[in-house]
N, C-alpha and C positions, 0 to 999 in steps of 0.2 A: 221485547214485549211478547214475542211468540212463545218464549219459554214459560211465561206466566200463563198463557192460554193453555199450553200443554199440561202444566201442573194442575190447572183448574179442571181440565177435562179428565185427568187421571183421578182427581179427587171425586168428581161426580161419578165416574165409572166404578170406583171402589165402593161408594155409597150404594149405587145401584146393585152391584154384585152382592153386597151384604144384605140388601133388602130381598133380592132373589133367593138367597140362602135361607132367610127367615121364612119366605113363602114356601120353599121346598120342604122345610122341616116342620111345617105347621101341623101336620097330622101325627107327628111323633109326640107321645105323651110321657116319656120317661122323665123323671124328676131332674136329672142332670141336664138333659136337653132343654127342658123348660127354663131352668136357671140360666143356661148359656144363652138362650134366646133373649131373655130379659136383659142380660148384660150387653148383648150385641145391639139390642134395640136402644138402650141408653147410650152406648158408644156411637151409634149412628146419629142420634139426636145431637150429641156433643160435637161430632164431626161436622154436621150441617151448620151449627152455630159458629164454629171456628172458621169454616169455609166462608160463610157470609161476612164475618168480622174482617177476615183478611181481604176479601173483595172490597168491602167498604173502605178500609184503610188505604188500599192501593188506589182506588178511585179518588179518594180525598187527597192523597199525596200528589197524584197526577194533576188534579185540578189546581192545587196550590202552586205546583211548579209552573203550570201553564200561566196562571195569573201573575206570578212573579216575573216570568219572562216577558209577558206582554206589558207589564207596568215598568219594567227596567230592562229594555232591550240592550242598551250599551253596557250596562253592568253585567248582564248575562253573557254577552260576547266576550267581555274581559275575563270573566271567571272561566269560561270554556277555553279561551286562549291560554290562560294561566295553567289550568289543569293539563291541557295538551302539551304545553312546553315542559311542565314538570315530569309528566309521564315519558315524554321523548328523552329528556335528560337522564332519567333513571334507567330506561331501557338502553340508551346509548352507552352508559357507563357499565352496565351489566355485560354487554356484548364485547367489551374490550379484553 
């Protein structure tokens, strides 16, 4: 979960840096810079939408998983035990 938080913070920092760049070049009136600013502004907005969509899907997935585990505790334990045994078997064979 920590990795997700780190990625989330990196995404927010990237958006903040892009917005700072836009603010720093606000006084430049060259046509190429104006066009680049427009494209960067559009990219920032798309990035914000994607970031929020990913966050929403991650939260929904976590809630669904939590609900499944609470509704089916023994099945969840069995699934976890099965995956653990499978991974142990695969890793054990690989190290031979």
